[in-house]
N, C-alpha and C positions, 0 to 999 in steps of 0.2 A: 808466253807471249800472246796478246790478244788482237782484235781488230780495232783497238783503240786509235792507232795512229790514222787509219783511214777514216775512221768515224770523226775525228778531230778535224781532218782535212775537209770532210763534207760540211761540218759545222762552219768552218771558215769561209767557204764558198757561199753558204747560205747567208752569212752575215754581210758579205760584200753585196749579195744580191739585194738584201733588204736595206742595207745602210749605205752601201757602196763605199779611190784610187789614189796614189799618193805623192806626187811632188807638187810644189806650189809653182808651177811655171807661169810666165807672163801670158795669159790667154784669157779668152772669153769664148762662151758658146753663142754670142751674138751671130747669128748666121752670115750676114754679109762679110763680117771679118773672117769667120771661121772657114767660109768657102774660098776666102782670098789668102790662105796660108797662115791666117792669124795676124794679118797686118791690120793697123788702124790708128797708130799714132798719129799720122799725118792724113791718112785717107779715110778715116772714120767719119761718120756723119754726125750732126749735132744730136740725133737720138741716141747714139751709142757713146757720147762724150764721157758720161760718168764711168764707163767700164774701161776706156782707154786714155783719154786725154780731155780733161775738162775744158781746156781752152779752145776746143773745137766748136763749143756753143757759140763762140765769137768769130770763129775763122772758117766755119764750114761754108760751102757755096749754096746750100739749099735755100729756097725762097720761103718755105713754111713758116708759120708763126706759132705752130703748136704741133706737138707730137705726143702720141700715146702708143707705147709699145707693151702689148700684153696679149697672150703670155709670151715669154721668152724662155724656152725650155732646151736642154741638151744633156747628153750622156756620152760617156766614153768608157771602154774597158780595154786594159792592156794586159797581155800575158807574154811579156819579152823572154821570160825564163822557160816557156812551154810548160808551166805549171799543170794546166789541164791535161795535156798530153801525158806528163809524168804520173800524174793520179790515175789516168785511165790505163797506163801501161802497168802500174803497180797493181790495180784492181784486177784487171784481166789475166795477170800472170798468177794469181792466186797464192802469192808467197806466204801469206800468213796462214791460210788453210793448210798448204803443204807442210809447213813447219809444225803445225799443230797436230797433224795426222802423223808425221814421222815421229814426234816426241811421245805421242800416246802408244806407238808401236814399241818404241824403246821402254818406256814405263811398264807396258804390259809384259815384255819379256823379262824385266828385272823382277817385277812382281811374282811372276810364274818361275823364276829361277831357271829360264830356259836359255842356256849358253848358245845354243845353235840360232835361235830366234834373234838373240841380241847381235851375234855377229852378222846375220843378214841385214839386220835394221841399221848398221852402222853407217854404211855409205850413203843410203838415202837420207839419213838424218844430216850427214856432212853437206851434202849437196842442197838440201832444203835450207840449211842455216846459212851457207855462203850465199844462196840466192836471195834470202832475205836481207842479209847485209848489203848485197849490191842494190836491191830494190829500195831499201831504205835511203842508202847513200844517194841515189839518183833524185830523192825527193828534197834533199837537204837545201835550204836557203832559197828555194824557188818560191816566187810570190806571184800573186794575182791581184790587180788593183783596178779600181773603178771609180767613176765620178759621176755626180749627178748635179745639175743645176737648174734653178727656176728664177725668174725675175720680172720686174716690169720697170717701165720708165715713163715718166711724164716730163716733157720738156718744153721750154719756151726759148728758142735761140734768138740772139741778138747781139750785133756788134757793140751796142752801147751797154747793154747788161743782159747776159743770157743766164738762164737758171733751169736746172732739171733736177728732179728728185727720182732716185732709183732705190728699189728694194731688191735685194738678192739673197736667196738662200742656196746654200752650197754644201753638199755632202762629199766628203773625200776619205778614202780609206783603203785598207787592203789587208790580205791575210798572206802568212808566209810559214812554211814548214821549218821547223827547227829540230832536226834529228841530232840527238846529243852523242858525242864521241863515247860517253859512258855506256850508253845502251848498245852501241855498236861493239864496244870492248866486252859486254857480257855475252853477246851472241858469238863472238870470235872465241871466248873462253869455252864455250858449250862446244863449239867445232873442234877446237884443239883437244878437249877432254875426251872425245869420243874414241880415239885411238887406244886409250888405256882404260875405257869403261868396263866395268865387270858387273856381274849380277849382284853384287854387294853394294853397288852404288846406286844412285838416284839422279834423275834430271829435274825431279820436281823441286819447287821453291817459289818464292814470290819475291823477286828482285824489285827494288824501286826504280821505276822508269822515270827518267827525266827528258825525254823527247816530248815536244809540245807543238802546237799551233798557235802562233801569235795572230791576233786580230785586233787591228787598231783602225778607228775611224773618227772622223770629227763632222759635226754639223756647224757650219758657220752662217750667221745671218748678219747682213750688213744693211744699213740704211744711210744713204749718202745724199748729200745736197751739194750739187756742182753750181758753181758761180763763176762767170767769166766776163771779161771786158776786153775791148781792144784799145790799146794805148799808143800814143805816139811817142817813141823814144829815140831821141836824136835824129829825127826825121823818118824814123821807119815805123810803120804800124805793125805792132806786135801784140797778139792776143795772149792773155795771161788768164789761167784759170785755176781754181782749187775745188777740192772736194773734201770737207770735213765729213767724217763718217764715224758712225757707232757699230761696233762690232760685238757681237754676242757669240759665244763659242761653246759648244758641248762636246767634250771628248770622251771616247769610249776605248778602253784598252783592256784585253783580255789576254791571258796565256791559258791555253786549254791543254791539260793532260799531264803536266809536269808534277809527278807525284812527290818530289822533294820539296815542293814550294807550297806552303799552305794557303798562299793568296790565289793559286791558280784554280780554274774550274775543272771539276773532275769530268774524265771522259764519259762516265756512267750517268752523268745528269742528262736527262731528256731536254731540259730547257735551260737556256742561259739567262741569268738574272741581269738585265742591262744596267739596272741601277747600281750593282756592285762594282762595275767598271766604268761608271760615269763620273765626270767632273765638270762643273760649269764656271765659266768666267767671261769676263766682258772687258771692253776697253774702247778708247777712241783712237783714231789714226787720221792721216791726212794725205791726200794726194795733191800734187802741184804739176802743172804742164804749161808749155808755152807753145804757140804755133805762129807761123809767119806765111803769108802769101807772097811769093816773089813775082807773080804776074806770068802770063802765058801758060796758066795752068799748073805751075809748079808751087808746091808747098812743102813745108819741113815742119817737124814737130819733136818736142822733147818732153819726156814725162818722168816723174819719180812717183812712185806708188808706195803706199806704206811707210811714208817719211818717218814717223816716230818708230815703228816696229813693235811687234807684240811677241812675248814669249811666256808659254804657260807649261805647266807640268800636268801630266795625265795621272790617273790614280795610281799607275804602277811606276811613277816617277821618270817616265819617258817625255821627251821635249817636244812640244808643239810650237811652231814658229811662223809668224808672217813677218818676214823680213822685208826692208826696203829693196825695191825693184826699180831699175832704170832702163829706159828704152828710148831710142832716137828712130825717127821715121822720115821718110820722104816720099812724095807722091807727084804724080802728074795726072791730070784731069783735062779731057776734051768733052765735046758734047756727047760723043758715044763712048768713050773709054775711060778708064781709071787704071794706072799702073802704080803699084806701091812696093816699097821696101822698108822693113823694120828690122832693127838690130838691138838685142839685149846687150847693154854695156856691163853687166855684171852676171856671174853665174848664180843660178837659184838652187838652193839646197832643197832636198826633200822636206815636206811639210811637217812630218812626224818622225823624229829621229830616235833611235835606240839610245838609252841613257849611257850604256857602256861602250858601244861600238861608235856612236855618232852616225850610223847608217840608217837609211830608210828603206822601205819596200821599193820605192822608185829611185830613179837615177837623178842626178843633177842635170839641169837644163840650162842652156844659153843658146837662145834661138836666133837664127838669121832666116828671115821670112820674106817671101816674094809672093805677090798676087796680082791678079787682074781682073777687071770687069768689063764686059761689053753691055751696053745699055741701048736697048732698041726702043726710041721714042718715048723714053721714060716710062714705058710699060712692062718690058720683058727684059731681065738681066740675066747674063750667063757669068759665072765666076769660076776661076781656077786659081790654085796657088801651090806652093811647096814651102814647107817649114823644116829646116835643117838644124838639128841639135848639134851644135859644136862641141858640147861635153860628151855626147854619146850618138854617133852617127847612125847606129842601128835604130834608134828611136825616131828618126826623121820621117815625116809623113807627107802624103799628097792630098790635096783637098780639092773639092769642087762644090758649086752651089748654083742655086737658081732662085729667081724672084719674079713675082708678079705684082705690079703697082698701079692698078687702073683707078682713076678718080679718088686719089688720096688714101685709097686702101691698099695695104701691101702684105704679101706672104712671101716669106723667105725660108727656104731650106738649104741645108749643107751637110755634107758628109766628109769625113777625113779618115785615113788609115794608112796602114802598111801591113806586113805580113803578120804582126803581132798585136795590132792595135786598130780599134774601130771606133768611131764616134759619129754623132749626128746631132743636129739641132734644128729648131723651128721657131718662128717668130710671126706673129701677127701684129698688125700695127695700123695706125691712122695718123696722117699728117695733113694739116690745113694750113 
């Protein structure tokens, strides 16, 4: 038994840090929305319409004729399984070192034909083996996920004909420990055989290990053109918007350490060849949304994103999906305040799913979000919100944000998190 499992774990963490998490929830790192619990289908600005609801280009209240948002950046990391804590515990417990030392003592006693030394070494070897089994089991199926996003928006809002162009780069992925039952069985066999071990036997050998670290992430580039117009339908003014978009995807999929699989990367390799796990693809998709102002500050919106839907396979045959998403929202706005509520109408699956189990590193999401903004003289904004995951309440988060917007220039920041997740975003923009 080597230190390969721990080395693979470290490799996985480095990949996440470099490439970065992994469900496809309905969300954006646009700081105003992010600080308001992720709401935006009805409460978003015309500048964020491409990310949330294109119809807002014709339905938002702002008086600006032009907006430029650059940069928009955000990141988050989630460790809902306490992956980092489990790795730290495994490392600090020195299970592998203790196992190797105990095994060397056993082998030395056998080589020296020393029965007394062998008898003295049995129990330490049993303890070391059982501790290693427990330690590896504690790592199994624990995942670490992360996400990074950057983008820009150029927009011209108008009830007659609003338009905006957005460019978005998004990296999402994760790593997960996959400790095989076969490896644990090998260790258990060693532990069980110690009771009858004699100086004529040996613990030496080179079993084929099948435990591994799975690393999967994707880089997605989107270029979208949002178009919106307000129509009078049966006496009601309703804004309708669409966003045709081009989507380019690079997926990376590695299994590190499984000696039984010739397609995996060896634990002994110092460098991982990114090209060996990369697969590129592209496609076109469409978002469509509607919004209506009801008067007295009330507004409602509905949007369907990724209406066509995209499905690709990674180089290892796992499935990458951008599935249709639907969300409804309602908001109320006064001169000083905005309050919003958004609700996902369908459950969103993990973005990269295992070809065999159908599971991803992250959990399913179906959000109910509420947020509020207090705007002082259109210069200083304070925001707060809460996003509840109806599919997994443990991943619900609290959010907060702050904005400054003097003389048409605005800077917005937001943070969001819980005990297992932390994210943040920043945006600089100009509106005239």
